[in-house]
Phi, psi and omega in degrees: 000349182298330180293337184275336189299325180296343182287337183295335183301330178242000180276073183254134183249138180269107187279350181253359186284167180284329181279141183296159180294327181290322178292314177305314178297316174305313181296321182292318178288319175304310179302322181291327177288319187288326187263007173091358177299316177254114186273160178304140184086349176298130180275130178273150179299159176299157180295328179291314181299312181300321183292323179294318185287328180270344182074032178237178183283155180291329182294329180296316179293322181298316181296320180295315178303314185298321182287324178294330179291310186301325184267001168073027174277333176228165186228130175284129178241125184306121176079357183236007177078218184244130178239160174285132185294150172288116185234078184305320183297326181290321179294324180289323185284314174220093186286354184235158178301137182065026184292336183294320179290328189271343181281165178281146179298151183292144177272115179254116182263127179280155172292169175299316174298321176296320175297323176295316178295314183285335179271344184296132184286150181203132178262117172242130183303136175255122190286346174282335176233067190271345180307125175067021172293125185287142178079003181268124180280178182278087177305328181290337179260000179285140178284076185297319181290325176294317181297317183299327178292321175297317177301313185291327176293320180301314180297321183287322189274339188279121178298152182304326180298329183289349180256026177270201188272000183284174173062041182300328182271008178124147179284149180302324179299310180288327174303311179297323176298316180297316179300311181298316178302314177298318177301318180278318184265336184236000169076018173220150184235102177281166173287154183296326181286352174275348180271134178228126183257128182232179182267058172118160180290327177298324175294324174300313180294318181300312184293319184293323181293331178270331186278324188253000178215155178259161176304126184096344172299157181268135174238129178275135177223143179303146179238108000286161185215167184302121186293324178301317178293320181297318180294320181293318181292311177301318176299332179272001174084024184268155180267107184278121179253115178283126182252124187297143173249133173238201184294344177258000182102196179308131180252099184301133183281156174283334182282110175243032179298324174244087188293144180281146168271322175235138171233116180261126181221159174234074189297319185289330183196094192301139175259115012250003191279335178095353182286141177276155175279118182299160179298319179300315180293324176299317175299316178300314179299318182290326176295317177301315180298322176293317182286336182253354183059040173277157174257128182261123176260114183259109180268106179258063196286332185212026189292343179296338179260070177248130195258355177228097181084176179293164176302146177292143182300155182279160174290327179303316184295332178291329190254349184061020175082008185294317182232014184239129167257125178268127181242133179230166181210150175261357184293326180276327187272334180236278183219137175298326182287352182292332172054056172227119166232170182209156178238148168249102183243156168312146185304318184295322180285325177297324174298311180298318179296320179300314180298317180295329180300332177295338183253347188257336182072026179260014174294151183271152176307122181290326179304306181299322183292319173300315185292317184297318178303312180293327177296321176292311185299326180283358181084001179292327179293312179293329175292324177291321180296314177305316181293315180295312180307316178296315180288326182291325181289325173291317178293324173303313183295322177290318179303311179301315180297317182286326182291322178295317181300314192268326187236009187315319189278350188251356186222162168229153182193160169247124183302132181286148178251000180214151171090197191236010180216164183229127177267132179231141185256136183274160179289162182306132172098350180265145177259118181297326179297320181292318184294312181303314182301316184288328180291317178299325178293343179254014177080026183239131170274127180222083186301143183272122180298317184301338176288346178279358178265145171262313181286180186285334180275112179237161180238128178285126177188186183229149181245098199249120176276141178238353184291330193270351187249134172282181188298317183292317181292324176296317179297310185295319183291326180286327176296315177297323181293322179296327178287331175292324175299316183290319184295325184290345182264356183284000000 
């Protein structure tokens, strides 16, 4: 037992901790066995003696010993107490004491798809530095208490059976609410069976990339284009082909020698430049989809917030959904953390997506779906949209005026007519990466425009959100951004 006495020097138990003393004792002895401090065959003290030396109850030690026996770290020996088990495999892996600390960490090789997923650039708003975070709604203006009541009511009213594994593609209540919303706000009324609800738009992109295309197939992406779509396509093993965007939006190429399987577009409000896709380009794009049997993914991420006239009609309505999948989200209109996105797909594809959801785990929370359906049906959602549109229009005005005051000589831009962010282009010789880095040092999020490009021809600029910041925060933030511009030139 002398070999065990040395263990007491670091066998310290936290008597005020949340974990029981028995669990702590089990963990300490197990660690000593695994790292070689206690070698195979070492006899452990009796439960009575160890309890006395540690100042704990004998039952606590007995409980720890019993668990060590269950998990085969120790073995009770008749007439000889309890001994550390013989573990040949452990000795082969690290045959000497403290081998775990001395050995090299295991090498874990990612798959090619894993490398593509982990290496793909993505801008995610950082809430500690949220000024001008693109795509971030006004969290300060959201009716949090009202929404909490809807969530609470959804839990109380829903029968237990409604929380089983059924309705994987979305609850009927929310599907009906979305259909009515689309009919009112976007001018088309899909069938109920065409709606699939998922836990966010990014989940929809990931699933579509794997479900509707094979590894090596070509996917068209706007250039510059949405980073989330790029990551989903690359992660699915697709060959991403950037398609140039100009003042009329995406310009479909004449060369179809490598036909696309998927075409991703943001026609109502291009991400990130903000230009809408012209009617002529829409028709050409649909013709390409018809000729190549491609599937068009229409991401309508923020069309609710259009400040001059009604929202632009959907690509889906031109095609009646024959080759277009419409994608919407509540992350921009309500809260990012709500994690609800939806697709309007051809019925046969909607069924396939629903079946796939059983295996991918991308189904949305039923509690949130119940609450959201009632929130929409009660008119709260449309009321919230009206209020946010008015607030964003005001914040946009403040942002543009202050931006002109602070940065006017260093940037060019066309005021956005839709959405929650403004793209600005830097003057010749300035690096958007350097400006963004200097901005982050000052607590300002200033997403880099050049990262939205795949090809070698890039434009330096910033993708600045204005919806999440009030007047004072906008003014202070732009003054800090101006100092970041100056610092990046030193």
